[in-house]
N, C-alpha and C positions, 0 to 999 in steps of 0.2 A: 448374696443369694437374692432370689426374686420372690415376690409375693405371688400367690396363685390366683388366677382368674380362669375358671373352667370355660367361660364363654357360653355359646348357645348349645353346645353339645349336650345331649341328654345323659343323665347319670348312668343309665343302663348301657347305652351305647359305648360310653367311655370305659365302663367296667369291662365289657366284652373285648373291646379293642386292646385295653391295657393288659388284661389277662392273657389274651392271645399273643400279644407282642412279648410279654414277659417270658412265656414258655418257648415261643419260637426263637427269640433272641438267645435264650440260655442254651438251647440245643445247637443253634447255629454257631455260637461262640465256642462251645465244647468241640464241635467238629472242625471248624475252620482253624482255630488256634492250634488244635492238635495236629493239623496237617501242615502247619508252617513253623511250629516250634517243637523240635524233636524232643526237648526235655519233657514235654507234656505226655510223651509216650511212656515215660517212667513215672510221672507224677500226674496221672490222668484225672485225679479228683481236684486238682488245683482250681480249675475253672468252675467246677460244680460247687465247691465250697465257697469260692468268691461270689458266685451267684446267690447262694443261700444267705450269705452275709449281706449282700446288697439288697435283696428283697426284704429281709428283716429290717434293715436300716431305713428302707423306703417307707415301710409301714409306720415306723417310729416318727419319721419326718412328716408324715401325713397329719400328725397332731399339731404341727407347728404352723406359724403364719407364713414362713418363708418356704420356698420350693427349690428342689434340686432338678426338677424335670427339664428346665431349659438347658441344663448342662449336659444332659444325656447325649444329644446329637453331636456336639463338638468333641466330647470325650471319646465317643465311639469312632468318630472320624480320625482322631489322633491314634487310637489303638490300631485301627485297621491299616492306616498308612504306615505306621512304624513297623508293624509286623510284616506287612507286604514288602517294604523297602529293606528290612533287615531280618530276613528269616533265619532260623537256626536249623541247619540241615547237616547231613552227614556227607562228607566228600569221599567218594570212592576213587582213589587214584590208581589202584592196581586191579587185577582181575582175579585175585584170590578170594577165597570164601571169607565172608565177614563173620567174626565172632563178636557178640554184643558186649563182651567184657573188655574189648580193646578198641572201642569206637572213639573217634575224635570229631567234635562238632565244629562247624563254621558258624559264626555269628556271635551275638552277645552271650556271655557266660550265664550258667544257670542261676548263680547267686544274684545276678542283676535282672535277668529276664523274668524269672518266676515271681518275685515279689511285686515287680511293676505290673505284670499282667494280673496278678491277684487283686491288687488295689484298684486298677482301672476297671476290671470286670465288676467288682463290688460297687464302685461309684456309678457305673453305667446301669446296672440292674436296679439300683435304688430309684431311678426315675420311674420305670413302669411299676415298681412296687409302691411308690408313693401314689401314683394314679389310682391303683387298685385300692389302697388304704383309704383314700379320701372318698371313693365311691362307696366303700363299705360303711363309712360313717353316715352317709346320706340315705341308705336303704335299710329296710328291715333285715334282720340277720339271715333268715332263711332265703329271702329273695336275693340278697347279696351273694350268698354261697351258690345259689342256683346259677346265676349269671356268670359268676367267677368260674364255675365248673364248665359252663358252655364255652367260655372264652379259652380256657386252658385246653380243653379237648380240641377246639378249633386250631389253636396254635400248634399243638403236637401233631395233629392229623395232617396239617398243611406241610409241615417240615418233613414228616414221614413220606408223604406223596412226592415232594420234590426230590428227596433222596432216592426213592424208588425209580423216578424218572431220570435220575442222573443229571439233574439240573446243575449248572455251574454256579459258583459262588455269587456271581453278579446278580442272579435272580433273587437269591436270599437278600442281597443288599438293597435291591429295588423295593422289595416288600417292606423291609424294616424302615427304609428311608421314608416311604409313603406314610407308614403308620406314625412315625415320629413327627412328620410335618402336620399330620391330621391332629395329633394330640397337642401340638404347640398352640400358642395363642398370642395375639397382639404382635409386638415387635419381635418376639422370640421366634415367630414363624419364619422370618427371613433368615435368622441364624440357622434354624433347622433345615431350610432349603439349601443353604450354602454347604452345611455339613453333609447333608444327604448327597449332594453332587460329588463331594470329596469321597464319600464312602463308596458310591457306585463307581466313580472313576478309578479308584484303587482296585476294586474287585474286577472291573472290566479289563484293566491292564493285566491282571493275573489270568483272567479267562482267555484272553486272546494270545497269551504266551504260547509259542509253538510247542507242541507235545504235551500240553497240560489238559487233562480231562478229569472228570469225576465219575467214580463208580458209586454204587449205593453205600459203600463203606469207606472209601479212601479218595484222597487226591492222588491221581496217577500221573506220573511224568515219564515220558519216553524220549530218549535222545540217542542219536548215533554216536558211537565212540570209536569209530575207525573200523579197521578190518583185522581179522585174525591172520595168522601166518599162512593159512591155506587159501587166503584171498576172499573169504566170505565176510559179509558185513557183521558188525557187532552192535547190538542195541541194548541199552541199559534201561531197565524199568525201575522207577523209584516210587515208593508209596509213602505218603506223609513224610517226605524228606529223608527216608531211609532207603538205600539201595536194596532192591528186592530180588531182581534176577537179571543176569547178564545173558542175553540171547545170542547164541552162536551155533555153529554146526555141531552135530553130534561128535564128529571126530575131534574137533577143537576142545569140546567139553571133556571128553574122555582122556585125551592124551596130553593136553597142555594146561587148561585153565583150572578146572575144578575136578580133580581126580577122585573126589569122594563119590562122584556119580558112578564110578566103576565098582564100588564096594558091593552092592546087592548082587551083581552078576558074578563077581569073583567068588562069592561065598555060597552060590547056589550049588546044590547037589547035582542037578541036571545040567547037561552041557549047554543047552539053550532054553530060554524061557518059553512057556507055552502061552497061556492066557494071563495077561498082566492087568492088575487093577492099580491105578495111581490116584491116591487121595491128595488133593492139593496140587493139581497138575500145573497151575500157573499158566505161563504162555506156551508151554509145550515142549520144553527141553527134555523132560523125562520121557515124554511120548516118543520124541525123535530118537532118543538113545535106546529105548526099549525095542523099537522097530529095527534100529541098526544092529542090535544084539540078536535079532532073529525071532522076536516075539511073533506068535501066530495071530494074536488079536490083543488090542489094548482098550480098556475102558478107563477114561480119564474123567475125574470129578474135580470141580473147583467151584467155590461159592461165589466168586467175583466175576461177573460177566465181562467187565472192562478189561481185566488182566488177561483172560484167556482169548480175548479178541485182539490182543496187542501184537501178536506175531505178524511181522510184515508179510505182505502178499508177494 
């Protein structure tokens, strides 16, 4: 471990940056890890609990003469690279409906991936936690809480804004890398720079992958998967590593692929639908089928703007 030397940075500035980084990084890890490790869709609190453990450990370390802060950038670089290189996703080899009780995942097994992620997240968040803890010790209580609150709100607000703007993960990585380099000191700054380049490089590789985009809620992947028997193209939409919707013609959906789409129309008392409301319209399969079945008008509602814009032109 390394001894701490805060350098010329003012205590208040370090506290604001450390608090903002702590909350921003926690939210970014929750969202990014959940989008690349499908196990975290079922154990969504793993990253949150690891963050709490790490922040608490960081406050305890702040009472010691040694520091874990220099280890934060390389540990984060390792986590980002490994998860990017070996994601845990669902492989959809057929065109039938997926039932979540019978999924099989590709990538490291849950018993290996989850403990490793938990421990790495805890170790990574201990760095910003230590920065905040040391600043608390140097300031009066109310003053420290005030600036901690300012930094926390700043970090949460910034990540919320980036999510709303559908910024890709590389933008998150750039901001985190800059903050880590700024908080580093002496020879540790060079390590932080190298680690920051590795973090941004891994996330850039993910960002430029064809078909990968981000919505305010999910990592959305779209890819062509061939053509149906009627000659129309098929497109698979995946969200956070889980196949979400197979886009194809209404005829293909109704007669070959996902026969469940026929159920509402087979059970209607009226021969044809009149006005149709679709909640969770996705990329438009239900809309196309409703119109094919003779609907007079269709109102389609979906919360995710990226998914309902995924339909190919």
